[in-house]
ZAFI-760302 format. One record per atom (N, C-alpha, C): residue number from 1; residue in three letters; atom name; x, y, z. Coordinates in nm, 3 decimals. Layout:
<nodes>
   nr  rest  atom        u        v        w
  NUM   Ala    CA        X        Y        Z
...
</nodes>
This chain:
<nodes>
   nr  rest  atom        u        v        w
    1   Met     N  -20.338   -7.692   -0.358
    1   Met    CA  -20.359   -7.670   -0.501
    1   Met     C  -20.376   -7.839   -0.565
    2   Val     N  -20.329   -7.982   -0.459
    2   Val    CA  -20.376   -8.065   -0.486
    2   Val     C  -20.455   -8.022   -0.477
    3   Asp     N  -20.599   -8.033   -0.378
    3   Asp    CA  -20.737   -8.106   -0.355
    3   Asp     C  -20.834   -7.994   -0.471
    4   Trp     N  -20.765   -7.867   -0.520
    4   Trp    CA  -20.842   -7.773   -0.575
    4   Trp     C  -20.848   -7.868   -0.695
    5   Ile     N  -20.689   -7.951   -0.737
    5   Ile    CA  -20.741   -8.064   -0.879
    5   Ile     C  -20.853   -8.095   -0.862
    6   Ile     N  -20.810   -8.236   -0.791
    6   Ile    CA  -20.870   -8.321   -0.752
    6   Ile     C  -21.062   -8.313   -0.726
    7   Ser     N  -21.086   -8.140   -0.667
    7   Ser    CA  -21.252   -8.161   -0.695
    7   Ser     C  -21.279   -8.050   -0.821
    8   Ser     N  -21.141   -8.005   -0.898
    8   Ser    CA  -21.209   -7.999   -1.027
    8   Ser     C  -21.237   -8.168   -1.095
    9   Ile     N  -21.197   -8.258   -1.102
    9   Ile    CA  -21.180   -8.386   -1.187
    9   Ile     C  -21.306   -8.358   -1.165
   10   Ile     N  -21.324   -8.401   -1.001
   10   Ile    CA  -21.468   -8.411   -0.961
   10   Ile     C  -21.584   -8.382   -1.023
   11   Leu     N  -21.538   -8.267   -0.990
   11   Leu    CA  -21.675   -8.157   -1.042
   11   Leu     C  -21.660   -8.216   -1.218
   12   Phe     N  -21.587   -8.212   -1.288
   12   Phe    CA  -21.639   -8.276   -1.466
   12   Phe     C  -21.646   -8.364   -1.440
   13   Val     N  -21.673   -8.454   -1.366
   13   Val    CA  -21.688   -8.620   -1.449
   13   Val     C  -21.829   -8.580   -1.395
   14   Leu     N  -21.916   -8.545   -1.278
   14   Leu    CA  -22.053   -8.514   -1.230
   14   Leu     C  -22.104   -8.458   -1.328
   15   Ile     N  -22.086   -8.383   -1.355
   15   Ile    CA  -22.106   -8.304   -1.462
   15   Ile     C  -22.120   -8.326   -1.596
   16   Asn     N  -22.059   -8.435   -1.670
   16   Asn    CA  -22.083   -8.509   -1.732
   16   Asn     C  -22.134   -8.606   -1.759
   17   Thr     N  -22.133   -8.660   -1.684
   17   Thr    CA  -22.257   -8.830   -1.614
   17   Thr     C  -22.407   -8.709   -1.613
   18   Gln     N  -22.441   -8.609   -1.584
   18   Gln    CA  -22.545   -8.566   -1.510
   18   Gln     C  -22.584   -8.495   -1.679
   19   Ile     N  -22.544   -8.463   -1.793
   19   Ile    CA  -22.504   -8.465   -1.972
   19   Ile     C  -22.533   -8.570   -2.024
   20   Leu     N  -22.492   -8.665   -2.010
   20   Leu    CA  -22.502   -8.832   -2.036
   20   Leu     C  -22.637   -8.849   -1.989
   21   Met     N  -22.675   -8.835   -1.902
   21   Met    CA  -22.826   -8.938   -1.898
   21   Met     C  -22.884   -8.822   -1.900
   22   Tyr     N  -22.903   -8.676   -1.940
   22   Tyr    CA  -23.020   -8.623   -2.009
   22   Tyr     C  -22.971   -8.735   -2.123
   23   Trp     N  -22.917   -8.626   -2.205
   23   Trp    CA  -22.895   -8.701   -2.325
   23   Trp     C  -22.953   -8.842   -2.380
   24   Arg     N  -22.870   -8.942   -2.239
   24   Arg    CA  -22.970   -9.119   -2.330
   24   Arg     C  -23.106   -9.060   -2.257
   25   Tyr     N  -23.130   -8.995   -2.189
   25   Tyr    CA  -23.298   -9.056   -2.155
   25   Tyr     C  -23.350   -8.937   -2.185
   26   Arg     N  -23.386   -8.860   -2.322
   26   Arg    CA  -23.407   -8.781   -2.367
   26   Arg     C  -23.450   -8.783   -2.465
   27   Glu     N  -23.305   -8.878   -2.545
   27   Glu    CA  -23.281   -8.880   -2.703
   27   Glu     C  -23.406   -9.032   -2.754
   28   Pro     N  -23.504   -9.136   -2.665
   28   Pro    CA  -23.586   -9.201   -2.687
   28   Pro     C  -23.714   -9.114   -2.679
   29   Lys     N  -23.708   -9.016   -2.656
   29   Lys    CA  -23.852   -8.894   -2.662
   29   Lys     C  -23.861   -8.887   -2.757
   30   Glu     N  -23.765   -8.816   -2.809
   30   Glu    CA  -23.727   -8.762   -2.968
   30   Glu     C  -23.731   -8.889   -3.076
   31   Ala     N  -23.685   -8.965   -3.014
   31   Ala    CA  -23.718   -9.147   -3.151
   31   Ala     C  -23.870   -9.095   -3.110
   32   Leu     N  -23.918   -9.106   -3.016
   32   Leu    CA  -24.043   -9.202   -2.999
   32   Leu     C  -24.150   -9.039   -3.126
   33   Asn     N  -24.056   -8.942   -3.073
   33   Asn    CA  -24.191   -8.853   -3.180
   33   Asn     C  -24.158   -8.811   -3.334
   34   Asn     N  -24.016   -8.885   -3.332
   34   Asn    CA  -24.018   -8.897   -3.467
   34   Asn     C  -24.102   -9.026   -3.598
   35   His     N  -24.143   -9.052   -3.437
   35   His    CA  -24.265   -9.221   -3.515
   35   His     C  -24.384   -9.164   -3.529
   36   Leu     N  -24.381   -9.057   -3.425
   36   Leu    CA  -24.548   -9.015   -3.444
   36   Leu     C  -24.582   -8.948   -3.589
   37   Val     N  -24.686   -8.994   -3.616
   37   Val    CA  -24.783   -8.991   -3.743
   37   Val     C  -24.880   -8.905   -3.757
   38   Lys     N  -24.920   -8.802   -3.789
   38   Lys    CA  -25.041   -8.717   -3.802
   38   Lys     C  -25.174   -8.784   -3.828
   39   Ala     N  -25.252   -8.762   -3.785
   39   Ala    CA  -25.371   -8.843   -3.748
   39   Ala     C  -25.486   -8.802   -3.866
   40   Asp     N  -25.534   -8.895   -3.911
   40   Asp    CA  -25.653   -8.812   -3.972
   40   Asp     C  -25.783   -8.682   -3.932
   41   Thr     N  -25.793   -8.787   -3.794
   41   Thr    CA  -25.893   -8.710   -3.759
   41   Thr     C  -25.849   -8.616   -3.635
   42   Pro     N  -25.848   -8.573   -3.584
   42   Pro    CA  -25.793   -8.435   -3.479
   42   Pro     C  -25.747   -8.513   -3.326
   43   Ala     N  -25.799   -8.630   -3.287
   43   Ala    CA  -25.745   -8.756   -3.185
   43   Ala     C  -25.574   -8.774   -3.248
   44   Gln     N  -25.482   -8.726   -3.166
   44   Gln    CA  -25.378   -8.779   -3.161
   44   Gln     C  -25.293   -8.908   -3.116
   45   Ile     N  -25.187   -8.902   -3.204
   45   Ile    CA  -25.153   -9.077   -3.161
   45   Ile     C  -25.109   -9.015   -3.066
   46   Thr     N  -25.084   -9.147   -2.958
   46   Thr    CA  -25.022   -9.185   -2.819
   46   Thr     C  -24.892   -9.232   -2.857
   47   Pro     N  -24.807   -9.203   -2.739
   47   Pro    CA  -24.674   -9.225   -2.811
   47   Pro     C  -24.664   -9.400   -2.774
   48   Cys     N  -24.793   -9.441   -2.645
   48   Cys    CA  -24.819   -9.643   -2.694
   48   Cys     C  -24.793   -9.667   -2.794
   49   Asp     N  -24.896   -9.575   -2.854
   49   Asp    CA  -24.976   -9.627   -2.994
   49   Asp     C  -24.824   -9.687   -3.121
   50   Ala     N  -24.706   -9.481   -3.068
   50   Ala    CA  -24.563   -9.520   -3.120
   50   Ala     C  -24.485   -9.638   -3.133
   51   Leu     N  -24.525   -9.639   -2.965
   51   Leu    CA  -24.399   -9.788   -2.977
   51   Leu     C  -24.496  -10.004   -3.002
   52   Gln     N  -24.617   -9.949   -3.013
   52   Gln    CA  -24.691  -10.054   -3.047
   52   Gln     C  -24.608  -10.079   -3.187
   53   Lys     N  -24.648   -9.939   -3.294
   53   Lys    CA  -24.602   -9.950   -3.434
   53   Lys     C  -24.458  -10.029   -3.471
   54   Arg     N  -24.376   -9.936   -3.368
   54   Arg    CA  -24.246  -10.011   -3.359
   54   Arg     C  -24.240  -10.163   -3.377
   55   His     N  -24.294  -10.172   -3.238
   55   His    CA  -24.300  -10.309   -3.186
   55   His     C  -24.338  -10.416   -3.309
   56   Gly     N  -24.420  -10.379   -3.387
   56   Gly    CA  -24.471  -10.489   -3.454
   56   Gly     C  -24.384  -10.445   -3.575
   57   Ala     N  -24.286  -10.383   -3.620
   57   Ala    CA  -24.186  -10.310   -3.743
   57   Ala     C  -24.108  -10.432   -3.724
   58   Ile     N  -24.064  -10.433   -3.531
   58   Ile    CA  -23.920  -10.470   -3.529
   58   Ile     C  -23.989  -10.660   -3.513
   59   Ser     N  -24.113  -10.737   -3.476
   59   Ser    CA  -24.164  -10.806   -3.503
   59   Ser     C  -24.137  -10.883   -3.659
   60   Ser     N  -24.238  -10.792   -3.715
   60   Ser    CA  -24.175  -10.817   -3.869
   60   Ser     C  -24.063  -10.888   -3.915
   61   Glu     N  -23.967  -10.766   -3.946
   61   Glu    CA  -23.804  -10.784   -3.939
   61   Glu     C  -23.767  -10.945   -3.873
   62   Glu     N  -23.806  -10.963   -3.748
   62   Glu    CA  -23.813  -11.065   -3.626
   62   Glu     C  -23.893  -11.223   -3.738
   63   Arg     N  -24.033  -11.235   -3.794
   63   Arg    CA  -24.018  -11.294   -3.828
   63   Arg     C  -23.980  -11.333   -3.997
   64   Glu     N  -23.934  -11.270   -4.076
   64   Glu    CA  -23.887  -11.251   -4.203
   64   Glu     C  -23.725  -11.347   -4.177
   65   Leu     N  -23.640  -11.291   -4.060
   65   Leu    CA  -23.539  -11.366   -4.008
   65   Leu     C  -23.512  -11.459   -3.946
   66   Ala     N  -23.662  -11.555   -3.910
   66   Ala    CA  -23.686  -11.630   -3.907
   66   Ala     C  -23.700  -11.722   -3.993
   67   Glu     N  -23.779  -11.735   -4.108
   67   Glu    CA  -23.817  -11.768   -4.222
   67   Glu     C  -23.660  -11.767   -4.311
   68   Asn     N  -23.600  -11.646   -4.315
   68   Asn    CA  -23.424  -11.729   -4.385
   68   Asn     C  -23.420  -11.773   -4.257
   69   Val     N  -23.347  -11.804   -4.146
   69   Val    CA  -23.289  -11.927   -4.110
   69   Val     C  -23.349  -12.021   -4.099
   70   Lys     N  -23.512  -11.994   -4.093
   70   Lys    CA  -23.519  -12.150   -4.174
   70   Lys     C  -23.485  -12.255   -4.289
   71   Thr     N  -23.491  -12.168   -4.372
   71   Thr    CA  -23.475  -12.180   -4.513
   71   Thr     C  -23.350  -12.206   -4.517
   72   Leu     N  -23.262  -12.146   -4.459
   72   Leu    CA  -23.053  -12.188   -4.455
   72   Leu     C  -23.082  -12.381   -4.402
   73   Leu     N  -23.158  -12.336   -4.277
   73   Leu    CA  -23.137  -12.486   -4.199
   73   Leu     C  -23.212  -12.581   -4.276
   74   Ile     N  -23.324  -12.579   -4.353
   74   Ile    CA  -23.370  -12.665   -4.425
   74   Ile     C  -23.383  -12.682   -4.563
   75   Glu     N  -23.380  -12.577   -4.621
   75   Glu    CA  -23.293  -12.633   -4.766
   75   Glu     C  -23.147  -12.629   -4.795
   76   Gly     N  -23.117  -12.575   -4.736
   76   Gly    CA  -22.969  -12.578   -4.715
   76   Gly     C  -22.912  -12.706   -4.668
   77   Lys     N  -23.038  -12.791   -4.563
   77   Lys    CA  -22.979  -12.934   -4.571
   77   Lys     C  -22.840  -12.932   -4.400
   78   Leu     N  -22.836  -12.760   -4.354
   78   Leu    CA  -22.715  -12.747   -4.296
   78   Leu     C  -22.790  -12.793   -4.157
   79   Tyr     N  -22.872  -12.879   -4.147
   79   Tyr    CA  -22.884  -12.895   -3.981
   79   Tyr     C  -22.848  -13.059   -3.965
   80   Leu     N  -22.830  -13.114   -4.112
   80   Leu    CA  -22.741  -13.227   -4.130
   80   Leu     C  -22.532  -13.223   -4.075
   81   Gln     N  -22.523  -13.100   -4.080
   81   Gln    CA  -22.421  -13.056   -4.015
   81   Gln     C  -22.435  -13.097   -3.879
   82   Ala     N  -22.301  -13.209   -3.816
   82   Ala    CA  -22.275  -13.241   -3.713
   82   Ala     C  -22.210  -13.098   -3.605
   83   Asn     N  -22.210  -13.066   -3.534
   83   Asn    CA  -22.180  -12.937   -3.401
   83   Asn     C  -22.176  -12.834   -3.446
   84   Leu     N  -22.360  -12.829   -3.526
   84   Leu    CA  -22.400  -12.698   -3.547
   84   Leu     C  -22.433  -12.576   -3.464
   85   Lys     N  -22.366  -12.482   -3.510
   85   Lys    CA  -22.399  -12.392   -3.385
   85   Lys     C  -22.497  -12.258   -3.376
   86   Val     N  -22.545  -12.161   -3.308
   86   Val    CA  -22.587  -12.095   -3.361
   86   Val     C  -22.541  -12.055   -3.435
   87   Gly     N  -22.384  -12.004   -3.348
   87   Gly    CA  -22.238  -11.913   -3.432
   87   Gly     C  -22.286  -11.932   -3.596
   88   Asp     N  -22.249  -12.044   -3.613
   88   Asp    CA  -22.248  -12.139   -3.753
   88   Asp     C  -22.346  -11.973   -3.827
   89   Val     N  -22.478  -12.043   -3.776
   89   Val    CA  -22.599  -11.967   -3.868
   89   Val     C  -22.619  -11.812   -3.883
   90   Ala     N  -22.565  -11.751   -3.760
   90   Ala    CA  -22.539  -11.614   -3.746
   90   Ala     C  -22.446  -11.608   -3.848
   91   Lys     N  -22.343  -11.627   -3.826
   91   Lys    CA  -22.183  -11.648   -3.956
   91   Lys     C  -22.271  -11.608   -4.062
   92   Ala     N  -22.279  -11.700   -4.073
   92   Ala    CA  -22.372  -11.705   -4.229
   92   Ala     C  -22.459  -11.666   -4.278
   93   Leu     N  -22.502  -11.595   -4.198
   93   Leu    CA  -22.635  -11.447   -4.227
   93   Leu     C  -22.578  -11.318   -4.163
   94   Asn     N  -22.441  -11.331   -4.136
   94   Asn    CA  -22.432  -11.198   -4.138
   94   Asn     C  -22.506  -11.084   -3.995
   95   Leu     N  -22.542  -11.188   -3.872
   95   Leu    CA  -22.637  -11.110   -3.826
   95   Leu     C  -22.544  -11.221   -3.622
   96   Pro     N  -22.590  -11.098   -3.516
   96   Pro    CA  -22.567  -11.163   -3.404
   96   Pro     C  -22.627  -11.281   -3.352
   97   Glu     N  -22.576  -11.355   -3.331
   97   Glu    CA  -22.623  -11.445   -3.255
   97   Glu     C  -22.762  -11.432   -3.193
   98   Tyr     N  -22.802  -11.360   -3.065
   98   Tyr    CA  -22.869  -11.377   -3.016
   98   Tyr     C  -23.022  -11.323   -3.088
   99   Arg     N  -22.995  -11.249   -3.192
   99   Arg    CA  -23.131  -11.221   -3.305
   99   Arg     C  -23.126  -11.332   -3.365
  100   Ile     N  -23.011  -11.413   -3.407
  100   Ile    CA  -23.093  -11.542   -3.456
  100   Ile     C  -23.166  -11.644   -3.329
  101   Ser     N  -23.157  -11.675   -3.252
  101   Ser    CA  -23.167  -11.720   -3.090
  101   Ser     C  -23.347  -11.642   -3.044
  102   Lys     N  -23.333  -11.538   -3.074
  102   Lys    CA  -23.440  -11.450   -3.024
  102   Lys     C  -23.524  -11.504   -3.155
  103   Ala     N  -23.522  -11.471   -3.324
  103   Ala    CA  -23.633  -11.509   -3.352
  103   Ala     C  -23.666  -11.669   -3.379
  104   Leu     N  -23.596  -11.760   -3.334
  104   Leu    CA  -23.618  -11.910   -3.346
  104   Leu     C  -23.715  -11.916   -3.235
  105   Arg     N  -23.751  -11.815   -3.149
  105   Arg    CA  -23.804  -11.846   -2.991
  105   Arg     C  -23.940  -11.779   -3.026
  106   Asn     N  -23.947  -11.672   -3.070
  106   Asn    CA  -24.065  -11.624   -3.110
  106   Asn     C  -24.163  -11.632   -3.174
  107   His     N  -24.069  -11.675   -3.339
  107   His    CA  -24.186  -11.722   -3.432
  107   His     C  -24.172  -11.884   -3.500
  108   Leu     N  -24.058  -11.951   -3.412
  108   Leu    CA  -24.032  -12.128   -3.485
  108   Leu     C  -24.058  -12.161   -3.389
  109   Asn     N  -24.148  -12.128   -3.264
  109   Asn    CA  -24.205  -12.199   -3.090
  109   Asn     C  -24.061  -12.353   -3.068
  110   Ala     N  -23.977  -12.274   -3.065
  110   Ala    CA  -23.827  -12.305   -3.050
  110   Ala     C  -23.806  -12.312   -2.950
  111   Lys     N  -23.800  -12.363   -2.809
  111   Lys    CA  -23.678  -12.325   -2.695
  111   Lys     C  -23.598  -12.305   -2.695
  112   Asn     N  -23.458  -12.327   -2.795
  112   Asn    CA  -23.317  -12.240   -2.820
  112   Asn     C  -23.267  -12.308   -2.956
  113   Phe     N  -23.175  -12.302   -3.015
  113   Phe    CA  -23.113  -12.338   -3.085
  113   Phe     C  -23.147  -12.471   -3.154
  114   Asn     N  -23.056  -12.568   -3.069
  114   Asn    CA  -23.018  -12.718   -3.002
  114   Asn     C  -23.168  -12.739   -3.046
  115   Gln     N  -23.227  -12.744   -2.947
  115   Gln    CA  -23.391  -12.827   -2.935
  115   Gln     C  -23.439  -12.786   -3.121
  116   Tyr     N  -23.484  -12.715   -3.211
  116   Tyr    CA  -23.482  -12.668   -3.323
  116   Tyr     C  -23.403  -12.784   -3.430
  117   Val     N  -23.293  -12.774   -3.389
  117   Val    CA  -23.240  -12.852   -3.524
  117   Val     C  -23.239  -13.019   -3.459
  118   Asn     N  -23.246  -13.000   -3.306
  118   Asn    CA  -23.283  -13.209   -3.310
  118   Asn     C  -23.416  -13.202   -3.347
  119   Glu     N  -23.505  -13.094   -3.389
  119   Glu    CA  -23.646  -13.147   -3.413
  119   Glu     C  -23.631  -13.155   -3.520
  120   Leu     N  -23.564  -13.092   -3.623
  120   Leu    CA  -23.517  -13.099   -3.790
  120   Leu     C  -23.479  -13.218   -3.821
  121   Arg     N  -23.338  -13.284   -3.717
  121   Arg    CA  -23.270  -13.372   -3.747
  121   Arg     C  -23.359  -13.536   -3.711
  122   Ile     N  -23.436  -13.524   -3.603
  122   Ile    CA  -23.498  -13.628   -3.582
  122   Ile     C  -23.595  -13.615   -3.681
  123   Ser     N  -23.679  -13.560   -3.718
  123   Ser    CA  -23.777  -13.593   -3.798
  123   Ser     C  -23.713  -13.648   -4.004
  124   His     N  -23.605  -13.603   -4.027
  124   His    CA  -23.500  -13.670   -4.080
  124   His     C  -23.464  -13.807   -4.066
  125   Ala     N  -23.387  -13.855   -3.966
  125   Ala    CA  -23.412  -14.007   -3.897
  125   Ala     C  -23.526  -14.082   -3.898
  126   Lys     N  -23.644  -14.078   -3.829
  126   Lys    CA  -23.752  -14.074   -3.841
  126   Lys     C  -23.774  -14.112   -4.026
  127   Asp     N  -23.735  -14.036   -4.063
  127   Asp    CA  -23.804  -14.084   -4.252
  127   Asp     C  -23.658  -14.200   -4.276
  128   Ile     N  -23.574  -14.176   -4.223
  128   Ile    CA  -23.494  -14.298   -4.279
  128   Ile     C  -23.459  -14.449   -4.220
  129   Leu     N  -23.578  -14.467   -4.026
  129   Leu    CA  -23.613  -14.547   -4.009
  129   Leu     C  -23.721  -14.609   -4.048
  130   Ala     N  -23.785  -14.538   -4.125
  130   Ala    CA  -23.938  -14.602   -4.151
  130   Ala     C  -23.872  -14.661   -4.330
  131   Glu     N  -23.800  -14.587   -4.353
  131   Glu    CA  -23.734  -14.692   -4.529
  131   Glu     C  -23.726  -14.823   -4.522
  132   Pro     N  -23.802  -14.925   -4.546
  132   Pro    CA  -23.738  -15.041   -4.617
  132   Pro     C  -23.627  -15.108   -4.587
  133   Asp     N  -23.566  -15.059   -4.755
  133   Asp    CA  -23.474  -15.023   -4.807
  133   Asp     C  -23.360  -14.998   -4.698
  134   Lys     N  -23.371  -14.951   -4.550
  134   Lys    CA  -23.286  -14.879   -4.488
  134   Lys     C  -23.195  -14.904   -4.379
  135   Lys     N  -23.353  -15.087   -4.330
  135   Lys    CA  -23.373  -15.170   -4.277
  135   Lys     C  -23.259  -15.200   -4.165
  136   Gln     N  -23.119  -15.207   -4.254
  136   Gln    CA  -23.023  -15.274   -4.217
  136   Gln     C  -22.939  -15.165   -4.145
  137   Trp     N  -23.003  -15.061   -4.165
  137   Trp    CA  -22.868  -14.954   -4.205
  137   Trp     C  -22.807  -14.934   -3.982
  138   Pro     N  -22.721  -14.960   -3.954
  138   Pro    CA  -22.749  -14.938   -3.795
  138   Pro     C  -22.790  -14.882   -3.721
  139   Val     N  -22.807  -14.814   -3.622
  139   Val    CA  -22.888  -14.699   -3.525
  139   Val     C  -22.763  -14.568   -3.541
  140   Leu     N  -22.651  -14.588   -3.564
  140   Leu    CA  -22.519  -14.514   -3.504
  140   Leu     C  -22.514  -14.448   -3.659
  141   Val     N  -22.522  -14.511   -3.774
  141   Val    CA  -22.546  -14.469   -3.882
  141   Val     C  -22.651  -14.311   -3.954
  142   Val     N  -22.770  -14.416   -3.863
  142   Val    CA  -22.881  -14.322   -3.951
  142   Val     C  -22.831  -14.202   -3.805
  143   Gly     N  -22.826  -14.215   -3.708
  143   Gly    CA  -22.771  -14.093   -3.586
  143   Gly     C  -22.660  -13.998   -3.700
  144   Leu     N  -22.543  -14.068   -3.768
  144   Leu    CA  -22.454  -14.000   -3.811
  144   Leu     C  -22.510  -13.918   -3.949
  145   Glu     N  -22.622  -13.963   -3.996
  145   Glu    CA  -22.648  -13.948   -4.140
  145   Glu     C  -22.811  -13.811   -4.119
  146   Ser     N  -22.828  -13.855   -4.013
  146   Ser    CA  -22.888  -13.758   -3.978
  146   Ser     C  -22.826  -13.625   -3.937
  147   Gly     N  -22.719  -13.612   -3.871
  147   Gly    CA  -22.656  -13.455   -3.790
  147   Gly     C  -22.602  -13.448   -3.646
  148   Phe     N  -22.618  -13.585   -3.624
  148   Phe    CA  -22.594  -13.620   -3.469
  148   Phe     C  -22.397  -13.693   -3.508
  149   Ala     N  -22.363  -13.609   -3.342
  149   Ala    CA  -22.200  -13.640   -3.336
  149   Ala     C  -22.207  -13.799   -3.314
  150   Ser     N  -22.238  -13.849   -3.208
  150   Ser    CA  -22.276  -13.974   -3.170
  150   Ser     C  -22.413  -14.047   -3.166
  151   Val     N  -22.382  -14.159   -3.070
  151   Val    CA  -22.493  -14.284   -3.095
  151   Val     C  -22.593  -14.217   -2.981
  152   Gly     N  -22.549  -14.161   -2.882
  152   Gly    CA  -22.578  -14.147   -2.715
  152   Gly     C  -22.694  -14.025   -2.751
  153   Pro     N  -22.573  -13.895   -2.815
  153   Pro    CA  -22.726  -13.749   -2.812
  153   Pro     C  -22.825  -13.821   -2.912
  154   Phe     N  -22.806  -13.912   -2.987
  154   Phe    CA  -22.889  -13.954   -3.157
  154   Phe     C  -23.013  -14.002   -3.022
  155   Thr     N  -22.990  -14.160   -2.939
  155   Thr    CA  -23.067  -14.189   -2.902
  155   Thr     C  -23.162  -14.105   -2.798
  156   Arg     N  -23.091  -14.038   -2.770
  156   Arg    CA  -23.139  -13.954   -2.592
  156   Arg     C  -23.280  -13.889   -2.647
  157   Ala     N  -23.199  -13.765   -2.777
  157   Ala    CA  -23.320  -13.698   -2.799
  157   Ala     C  -23.401  -13.732   -2.897
  158   Phe     N  -23.368  -13.866   -2.954
  158   Phe    CA  -23.482  -13.930   -3.051
  158   Phe     C  -23.571  -13.945   -2.907
  159   Lys     N  -23.518  -14.048   -2.828
  159   Lys    CA  -23.665  -14.071   -2.752
  159   Lys     C  -23.687  -13.924   -2.658
  160   Ala     N  -23.660  -13.887   -2.619
  160   Ala    CA  -23.723  -13.728   -2.579
  160   Ala     C  -23.860  -13.691   -2.643
  161   Gln     N  -23.823  -13.728   -2.821
  161   Gln    CA  -23.901  -13.643   -2.877
  161   Gln     C  -24.047  -13.799   -2.951
  162   Thr     N  -23.985  -13.893   -2.907
  162   Thr    CA  -24.069  -13.931   -2.985
  162   Thr     C  -24.194  -14.058   -2.858
  163   Gly     N  -24.074  -14.111   -2.767
  163   Gly    CA  -24.085  -14.169   -2.692
  163   Gly     C  -24.056  -14.273   -2.708
  164   Phe     N  -23.979  -14.281   -2.804
  164   Phe    CA  -23.961  -14.495   -2.847
  164   Phe     C  -23.731  -14.472   -2.894
  165   Thr     N  -23.688  -14.572   -2.816
  165   Thr    CA  -23.580  -14.542   -2.920
  165   Thr     C  -23.502  -14.592   -3.079
  166   Pro     N  -23.450  -14.576   -3.144
  166   Pro    CA  -23.439  -14.561   -3.241
  166   Pro     C  -23.458  -14.679   -3.313
  167   Asn     N  -23.440  -14.772   -3.260
  167   Asn    CA  -23.470  -14.918   -3.320
  167   Asn     C  -23.619  -14.972   -3.267
  168   Gln     N  -23.694  -14.871   -3.109
  168   Gln    CA  -23.807  -14.900   -3.127
  168   Gln     C  -23.858  -14.902   -3.237
  169   Tyr     N  -23.830  -14.753   -3.238
  169   Tyr    CA  -23.936  -14.680   -3.384
  169   Tyr     C  -23.955  -14.762   -3.554
  170   Arg     N  -23.851  -14.791   -3.544
  170   Arg    CA  -23.817  -14.883   -3.666
  170   Arg     C  -23.858  -14.980   -3.659
  171   Gln     N  -23.889  -15.075   -3.544
  171   Gln    CA  -23.947  -15.177   -3.554
  171   Gln     C  -24.052  -15.160   -3.574
  172   Asp     N  -24.171  -15.051   -3.502
  172   Asp    CA  -24.308  -15.022   -3.499
  172   Asp     C  -24.308  -14.985   -3.674
  173   Gln     N  -24.268  -14.901   -3.788
  173   Gln    CA  -24.275  -14.815   -3.888
  173   Gln     C  -24.248  -14.960   -3.971
  174   Leu     N  -24.232  -15.070   -3.923
  174   Leu    CA  -24.198  -15.166   -4.034
  174   Leu     C  -24.304  -15.258   -3.971
  175   Glu     N  -24.338  -15.276   -3.925
  175   Glu    CA  -24.453  -15.389   -3.871
  175   Glu     C  -24.589  -15.302   -3.917
  176   Asn     N  -24.584  -15.185   -3.919
  176   Asn    CA  -24.742  -15.112   -4.008
  176   Asn     C  -24.683  -15.119   -4.128
  177   Leu     N  -24.588  -15.068   -4.191
  177   Leu    CA  -24.611  -15.162   -4.301
  177   Leu     C  -24.658  -15.253   -4.399
  178   Ala     N  -24.584  -15.348   -4.262
  178   Ala    CA  -24.628  -15.495   -4.286
  178   Ala     C  -24.770  -15.530   -4.315
  179   Leu     N  -24.833  -15.480   -4.227
  179   Leu    CA  -24.985  -15.463   -4.205
  179   Leu     C  -25.046  -15.388   -4.254
  180   Lys     N  -25.008  -15.271   -4.324
  180   Lys    CA  -25.086  -15.211   -4.447
  180   Lys     C  -25.029  -15.272   -4.608
  181   Val     N  -24.937  -15.375   -4.622
  181   Val    CA  -24.942  -15.455   -4.759
  181   Val     C  -24.973  -15.572   -4.729
  182   Gly     N  -24.988  -15.640   -4.586
  182   Gly    CA  -25.003  -15.781   -4.565
  182   Gly     C  -25.186  -15.770   -4.610
</nodes>
């Protein structure tokens, strides 16, 4: 009796697995057929064409998402917030983190979220360092004002992007300014 019950359960699981596999691999074909548009010419649109159209729509959505992320970070000056994470942006836009990261990689030429935010922060820091009226600001203050949590990561990121330490960059900018004025 126990053998019969075990055999029935195994048979039930196998049948369900087959049904689920059939349903799983059959559904994309039906979805693909729903995206096919009748052509004006006798030539039919191939499934490959339909996938390209669908990919174009996804890419367009992703491009728009990338612009929304860029707007949020730059216009909202969110990049100046220390310890900013991709999760914070995802939460603000009510989207999963992977979509934010993918949009940044594909449409804003960023290796990852942190690299993109650090580029914005360093650009801000370069503006501060080039201002003559802020030449007395310590590098720590410039880093903090630019969204970095401490001077170490700020200096490393700054040098990696510009080839100069923040102090070297400041001196170079002030010398260039003095040459222009003088």
